[in-house]
N, C-alpha and C positions, 0 to 999 in steps of 0.2 A: 516235592518241593514244599517248604514251609513258608507261609506268607502271613503277614500281620495286617489287619484292616482296622484302622483307628475308628473310634466313635465319632470324632470330629476331625476336620482338617486343620493343620497348623500352617498358616501362611508363612511362618518364619522358619519352619523346619527345612534345613538345607537339602535333605533327601526326600522331601515330601512326595515325590512322584516315583521313587524307586520301588521295586517290587515289594520290599518289606514295609513300605509306607503307601499302600494303595489308597485310592479315593475312598472316603468314608461311605460313599454310595455304592461301592462294589458289592454285588450279590451273586456274580457268576464269573468264572474264569475259564477260558477256552485255551487249551494247549494243542498246538499242531506242529508236527515234525515233517521235514522234507529231506530227501537226500541232498547233501550240499554239492553244488550251489543250487539254491532254490530256483534261481532264474532259469536254469537249464533243466530242472526237475520239478515242475510245478505241481506234481501229483502228491497229495497228502499221504504220508506213509503211516502216520499214527495220529490219533486225536482223542482228547478227553475234554468233557464239559463238566465242570464241578460246581455244585451249588455251595456257595460260601456265605449264604444269607444267615442272619441270626437264627439259631435253632437247628442249623444244618448239622447232620452227624459228622461232617468233615471238619467242623469247627468247635472250639471251646470259647466261651465268652467270659471275659474278666468282669469284675464288678464295675470297672470304668466304662464298660461297653466295648472295649477293644476285642476283636476276634482274632484268634490264632487258628489257621486252617492248614490242612494238608491236602495238596493236590497231586495227582499222578501225571507224569509226563511220559507217555509211551514213545520210546525212541529206539529204533533198530540199531544193532551193533554197527559201528562204523562212524563215518563223519556226517553229521546232520546239521541242518539249520532248524531252529526252533522259534516259533512265533507264539508269544503269550498275549492274549487279549482279555481285558477286563471289561465286564458289562454291568450295567445298572440293574439288570434283571437276572433272575436265576434261570438255569436251563430247564426246559420242559421236555421230558422223554429223551434226554441225552443230547439235546441240541437247543440252540437259542432261536427264539421266534424271529421271523423276518422283521427287520426294522428296529431290532433291539438297540438301545443307545449304547454306543461304545464310549468308555471312559478313558482308557489308555491302551497303548500298544507298545510292545517291545520285541525285538528280534535278536536271537543269538545266532551268529554266523560261525560255521566251521567248528562245531562241537564234536569232540571225539567221545563216542559211547563205548566203554569197555564191555567185553563179554561177561565178566564177573567183577563185582565191586561197585563202588559208588562214584558217580561223576558229580563234581561241584559246578553248579551253574550260577553265574552272576549275571543278572539281567536288570536293565534299567528300562522303565516304561515311560514313554513320552505321553503326556496328557493330551487328550483329544479335545480341542476347543469346540464347545457347543454354542457359547454366547460370549459376548464381550461387554463388560461394564465400564462406564466412564461417566464423567460429569461434563456434558457438552458445554462448551463456552462459545460465546459470540463476542467478537471484538471488531472495532472499526479503526484500525491503525492508519495513521497518515504517514509516519516516518518509520524507520527501522524498528522492529520489535521482535522479541524472542519469547517463545512459549515452551514450557515443558509439559508433555502429555502424560497423564496418569491413566494407565489401562489395566484392567483386571480381566484375565482370561478365565472363564468358568467352564467346568465340565458339565455333562448332561444332568448331574445331580445338584448343580448349583454351587459346587465347591471351587474355590480359587485354586488354579493350577500353579504350583511353584515349580518352574522348570529350570534346570541347570545345564551345564555344558555336557554332562553325560546322559541327561534325560531331557532333551529339548522338546518343545511342543511337537506333537505328531503332525499337526497341521498348522504351520507357522502363521503368525499374523502378518498381514501385508498392509502397510500404511501408504496411502496414495493421495497426492495433491491434485485437485482439479481446479482450474482457474476460469474466470469469466472477465471480460472487459480488458484482457491483456494476458500475457504469458511471461514466465521467467522471473516472477517477483517473490514467490513463496517456495520454500524448500524444506526438506526433512533430513535429519541426520541422526546417527546412533551414537550414544555414549560420548557426546561432546566432540565427535570427529569433525574434521574440517571439510570432509567430502559432503557436499550438499546435492541432493537430487530430488526428483519428483516422487520417488517412492523408496521405501526401505522395507526389509524383511526382518521381523522380530522373532527370534527363535528361543529366547530365554526371558523369563519374567524379570530378571534383574537388569535388562537392557533399558536404557533411558532414551526416549524419543524426544528430540528437540525440533521445533518448527521455527523457521526463521523467515520473517517478512523483511525483504531487503529494502523496502521503501522505494520511492520514485515512481509508484504505480499511478495510472490514470485515476481520476476521482470516481469513476464508475466501476473500479476494480473490485472483484470479490473472489474468495477462494474457500474451498472446503477440504478438510483432511478426513479421509474415510479409512476406518480400520475393518478389514475383512479377514476371514479364514475359511478355507474350503469346508463346505457343508455346515457353516456356522452363520448365525445372524450377523449383520454388519452394523456398525455404529458410525456416527459423525462426531468425533470428539472436539473438533474445532471448526468454527465458521468465521471467516473474515468477511465482513459486510462493508459496502461502501459507506463512508461516514455521512452523517446527516448534514443537511444544509446548515451552514454557519459554524460547523466544527472547524477548529483552526489549531495551528501550532506556529510557534515563532522561533526564530533563530537569532543568536546574539553575535554579531560580527566582532564588536569591541565596545567598551564603555563609552568611547568618545566618537562613535560612529554617528554621523549626521546625514541620514538617508533623505533624499528628496524625491527622486522619481525612479521608475522601473519600467522595463520593457522586456518582451520575450525575444531572445536572440535567434539567429539563424542556425545556431549549433545545438538547440534543444535546452539551453540554459536560460536563466533570467539574468538581466544585467541592470545594475543599480548605480545611480550617481550618488556620490558622497561629497558633502561640502569640504571635507578634508583632502581635497585634490586626489580622489581615488575614483576609479570605476571598478566595481566588483562583479564577478560572475557568481551565480548561485545555481547549483544543480537542483534538480527536482527532489533530491533527498536532503537538501539543506546544507550542502558543503559550499562554503563561501571562500572565494579566492580574490583578494584585492590586487588591483594593478594601479600603479602610479600614472598620473596623466603627464608626468615628466615636466611639470612646471609647478611653481609655488604660488599659492594665493589666487588661483584662477576661478575657483568655486564652480565645479560642474553642476549643471542644473537639470536639464531635460535630455532624454536620450531616445533614439529611434534606430531602426535598421534601414540602411540605404539600399538602393537598387543594385549596389555592388556587393551586397551581403556583408558589409562591415557595419560597425557601430558608429553612429554619428551623435555628437553631443554638443550642447551649448556651454560656453564658459562665461558666466555672468560678469565677473570681475576681470577675467582675462580678455573680455571683449572679442571673442573669437568663436569659430566653429571648428571642432576637431574631429578626427576620425581615428578609430581604433580597430584592429583586427580581433577576431575571437581568441587569438593567442595573447591578447592583452598588450599589444604593441601599438603605440600611437604613431601613425604613419604620416600624418600631416595636420597642421593647424593653420586655419585661414582667418586672418584678422578681419573684423568688420570695419568698413571704412569710417562710419560715424563713431567718434570717440564716446566712450562711456555709454554705449547704447543699451547695455544690459540685455544681451540676447537671452531669451528664455525658452519659449515653446519651439518644438522642432518636429518635423514629419517628413516622410518621403512623399513627394508630389506625384500626381498622375503623369507628369512629364519625365519621371525618373530622376529628377534633381532633388536636392535637399532644400526645404523651405523652413524659415524660422521667423520668430517675432522679435522685435526690439522693444522691450518694455519701457525703457527710458527714451529710446530714440524715436519712438512713435512711428515705426516703419515696419514693413514686411520685407524680408530679404530672401535670397536664394543662393545656393552654391551649386555650380555645375559639377556633377560627380566625376565627369571625365577630365575636366580641365582645372578644376579648383577655383574658377573665377567666381568671385562674390559680386552679386548685383543687389543693390538696394533700390526700392521703388519709392515714389513720392511720399512725403510725410502724409499721414492720415489726416483728413480734414478736421476731425474732432480733436481739439487740443487735449493733451493729457489722457489720451484714450488707453494707454498702457496695454497694448496687445499682449495677450497671455498665451493661451494654448492655441494650436493650429492643427488642422486635419484636412485630408483630401475628401472632397464631397462626391456624391454619386453622379454629378453632372460634369466632372472633369475640372472643377474649380477648387480653390482653397477656401476653407472657412476658418475663422479665428474669433476668439472672444476678446472684447475690449473691456478690460477689467476696471478701468478708472471711472471716477465720477467727475463730470456728469455723463461720460460716454455711455456705459451701460448698453453695449450693442454687440451684435454678431456681424462680423464683416465677411464679405464675399469678394474674392479676387481671382481673376483669370491667371493662367500660367504665363501670360504675357505681361503680368504685373499691373493689369488694369483693375482698379477698384470698381467693382460692379454695383455693390450695394453695401449699405450699413443699416442693418435692421435693428431698431430700438427694442430692447427687452421690455415687456409690459411693466414688470415690477420696478419701481424706482430703487436706486442703490442696490441692484441685485448683485453687482460685482461678479459677473460670469467668469468662471475659472476654466476647468477642464472641459474638453469637447470631444465627441466621438461620433462616428457614423453608425447609426443604429441599423438593426436587421430590417427595419421597415423603410429604409431609404431616407430617413430624416436625420437631422443633426440634434443630438442630445447633449446637454451641457449642465454643469453644476453651477448653482447660484449661491456663492459663499455668503453674500450679504443678506439675501432674503430668505435663505434656508429652504430653497426649492430646487427641484429638478425641472429644467425646461427642455422643450423640444421645438424645433423650428423646421419648416419645410424649406426647400430651395427657393420657394416663392416668397418667403418671409412671414408665413402664418405661424403664430406661436400658440403653445399650450404650456401651462405651468402647473406643477404638482407640488404642494407643500410637503416637505419631509415630516413624518409624524413627530419626530423629536424636534422641538423648537430650538432655534439658535444653534443648530448642529454644525453649521458652516461646511457644507459640502465642498470638496476640493477636486480630487482626481475622479475620473470616470472612464469606464471601459465596457465592452460587451462580453458577457460570459459565454461559456460553451453551452449554457442552457437557453441562450437566446434572450436573456434578460439584460437590463442595464445595471451595472454594479458601480458603486461610488463610495468614496471615503467621507466620513463625517469627522473633521478635525477636532472640533470642540466637544462633540458628544462621545468621542472615543468609540465609534461604531463603524461597521461596514454595512452599507445598505444595498438593497436591490429593488428595482421597479420593473414591472412588466411593461411592454409597449402599450398596454391598456391602462396603466396608471396604478397598479396594485403594488404596495410597498411591503418589504420585509426588512427588519433591522437586526443586526447581530452585534452584541457588545464585545468590547476588547478591554484589556486592563486599563486602569485609569490614567496611566502615564504614557499612553500610546501616541496620540495626535497623528492618526494616519493621513498620509498625503497621496502619493502616487499609487496607482493600481493598474494591473494588466491581467489579461487572461493568459495563463501558462500553457505550455504544450501538453501538460498532464491533465488539463481540464479544471484545475484549481484556479482560484483567484489569488494572485500574488500582490502584496501591498507592502509599503514601507511606512514605518512609524518615525516621524521626525523627532519627537521628544525623547523616546526611549532608544532610538537607533536600531530597533529590531526590524527584521524582515519576516513577514508572515505569509502563510498560505491558508486559504479557507475553502472549504467544500461548497460548491454551488447548490 
């Protein structure tokens, strides 16, 4: 058998791994024959080990360094299987030392050897992968992303293996996805195929590996893609790491979208109120679906989830409380008895009913979830108190902010509608806005007027923390999955966080944002709405 061994490997040669284009590192060839089929006749009937290194009497070397060598293939007359193996070392004493590096292997099945004459043998050798080269990449995707992996399989001599359909890798590459913090978000596929799985097998160097991050993963999610081959070193060509705190992306519902508030729904989506008489659902991958509130000019404001697992929202101009299913169907609208009361804040109370504030009506009201009966309680003692946001407290009572001046208070009311306390906020003209129950059992609130984050105990003891950015106008407030308090800074175009010990962090947004409502999503991200730009955003804690 005549073989040609190049001085260097050409990665572009279509037949670079066939017998006539052996690895440039080839220095020995072993030919072994078996009575066909080999599987039933595993005893070697003939064998030859040929030295094909430079200077070997079996080879002639051209000025270019290419070697042309002749090897013998002992084969008994009849039908044989022949195995050709190329090694990086020359044989010693007619055999190859134990542990010799294999460069390529090819097998001829059912070859007829005549008693007299010449048999033509066409053999393709599959390169044996010893190592894998790649440029590892680290990314922190938040939404859907696609990556194309570039892998180079090398033989024991460091030569790139060019494998084709007739001479595939002798030990194919296996690409495997491993995930942390969630499963089913990252997939691999071959050659642009639509079939996505957690692993693929690469048999040829021309195959293209695509990695798809489907999005919608928890904020702590991570993944690695590892390339391995039998008896070869493994590599990690791609690592997806959790995004750093403050990393964000934003979605654009429409140019005229006027987002106000946001809440996490019972269906795993986010739900947003829009001044343009819409309520929108948003998947954790940013797919937005708007639903009409089936009325014109009502101006939806705040939104919450009721004990009946439906969405409940206030209609400022419509002067009503409405409820919507997660299918986007408004099932009932309950008018507020006091005209032009401007219902604003809304929450699910500890009694299972819906509680809301009347910004102009200066009252607190409730809707019985079972009967739809609306009840308003006595006008608040402080004139022009402008009750704003409302939340259930740790003691079974309702807490609400009194945004107006000179009110500047945090109110406390029982589920019987009895006003228990009005706690004055220490800073004058603080204009308290959003309020939330913290992980420490205290009530945390945003002071839009004074630029502070306040906290009050159920007994009325206050602590205030100035936001680092002056005149930031804090608005919405929520508790993140990290146990910190997160808030929006409308004037500063920032999202901020504060630990229960008073340590701040702030993260900038585009200059036209004016973030308002904020909530913790089911995916661990903070979701917020921008009033000025209409964008809906998600931020890593």
